[in-house]
N, C-alpha and C positions, 0 to 999 in steps of 0.2 A: 578632569577627565576621573574623578572621584565623585563629583556629583553627579557626574553625566551617570555613571556606574547603576551608581547609589537610586537612582533614579529609572535608570530602564529594569532594576532588578525589582523593583516596587511594583514596577508596573506587570511587568512577568508573572513573578511572583503572587499577583495578590494580595495590596496592601501597602501601609507604608511602614518602610523602617524606622524604628525610631532613633534619633540620631540624637549623638553620645552631647549629651548640654558641656561646655565650654567650659572649664573651672579655672581660676585661679594657680597658684602655684603657692605651694602649704614650706614655709623658709621656720623650722625650730634652732633656736637659740636657747641651746643648753649651758648655764656652766656644770663644771664639773665638782667644783668646790665656791666657797660665796666668794664675793670679792675680789673675781676674777674677771670683772668686765668685763661680762657676758652681755647685759642690760647697755654699756655704752656700744657695744658695737651692730646688737639689734639694732638702735637710733641710726648708727650711722650708717649698714645698711639699706635701712626704710627710707631714708633722707637721701641719699646716692640713685637707688632705684626712684623714685618719685621724681623729686628735683635734675639728678645728670639725666637720666633714663629718659624720663617722662612716662611714665609707668603709676596707675592707679593703685598703693599702699595700703594698708590696712596693721597698722601696729598694734597686736594684744600684748599687753604687762599682765603675767600672772601671779605679780607679788602686790596681792591687794591688800596688803596690810602697808608694806616697804617700799612699791618698785616705784623709779623714777623714770622713767622712761617719757613721761608727762610734762617733769620739772626737766628732763634734761631739752626738750622740743619747746619749754616755757607755754606749753597747757593747761589748766586746769581739767584735771579730771573729771568728769562728770558722772553722774550719781545710777546713770541707768544699767551698767555694768553688772549692777546689785542684780537688779530685780532681774537681767537676764539669765544672771544665773544660781538666780534663787529659786525660778520659774522656765525652765526651759520651753513648756509650752506654750507658753508665750510670748515666745521668741516672735518677731513679727518685722516687716518692713520699718514701720514705726516708730517702735521700739528700740533695730536696732541705729535709724535715724539718731533716736536720740541719743543714744549711747554713744554712739563716733563723733567727737570732740576736733573739728577741721585744725590740721597745723600746718597746711599749704593749703594752697586748691587738689595737689593729688595724694595729699600723707595726712590718713586717718586716724588719728588714737584710740586705743580703747584700754581705758587704764581707771582707777579706783585707788583710794586712799581712802581705807576703812578704817576706822576706830580701831585701836586695839584693845578695847576693852565686848566689838560687839565682832569678836574675829570672822572672816568668810573661805569655807573653806570651798575651796571650787572642787566641782566634781567630775570629771571625765566625761559620763551621762550627759552633763549641762554644756559643756565646753567645747564637744563636738558638735550636735545643731547649731551653734554658732559659730563655730568652723566653715560650716558647710554652707551658711546662709552669705557669712566673709567673705565665703572664695566664689560666691556665684558672682558677687558684687565686684570683686576688687581682682587686677593683676599677683599682683605679690600680700600674701597676706605673713609676715614675720610673728614669729610666737615668741615674747621674749617668758624663758621656763625660768622659773627659781630654782637652782639646787634640792632644793629642800623638796621640790613636788617631781624629780623623774620619777620614781615609782609609782605616784597615782596614776600616771598617762602614757599607758601603756599600749594604745593606741595611738595614740598622738604622735610618739616618735614612730610609731611604723608608718605610721599613715607621712609623716613628711614626704612633701620631695627632698627635701633635701634639709638635713642635720647638722648645725655645727658647734660639736664639740670645744667649748674655752675652758684653758687653764693655764697657769702663772704658772712659774721656770720650774717650780720645788718639785721634788720627789716625789712628795703625798700625789703632786698635781695630777703627774704623770703615770700612778699608776694607779689614779682614778678614771682617767684618759683612758688607759688601754680596759678598763674593767667594762667602761659602755658601749664603748668601742664594739665590745664584747656582745 
């Protein structure tokens, strides 16, 4: 019925209404403190969605120097993620294809293991176009956001369809959990 109504509307009012593109769900897993297991949760959520629910999933690990999403999935992180984040204007399907490492048939991983001597600080202006491309290709995009990067990505946190705050059983973690919820 919705398709018929849209088609009739286009004929009656002249012209075609642009259909809204279908995009994947954005899930951000954010540890409110270091070492609380947010990467493990991100990897397991991505695995569950891809393997148990048979959805196409991209897992983006934004801890570029010390992230272990690729390690937990036993894949080698690619080198193209750095290029995609340093030069977002050159982001195209070919670069995206090179950046994604297949963990399984349905689970792609974007991760890096950058050297400590040449750190790369991901900027939100570079990450958002990457996420837009990923959301157009995958049903779910899981972002593993390190605890120290939360303040650098306010739009990412706002645009997430789901934000999973991860903490441990400490009082400091509970305090930080409440602060981030606000």
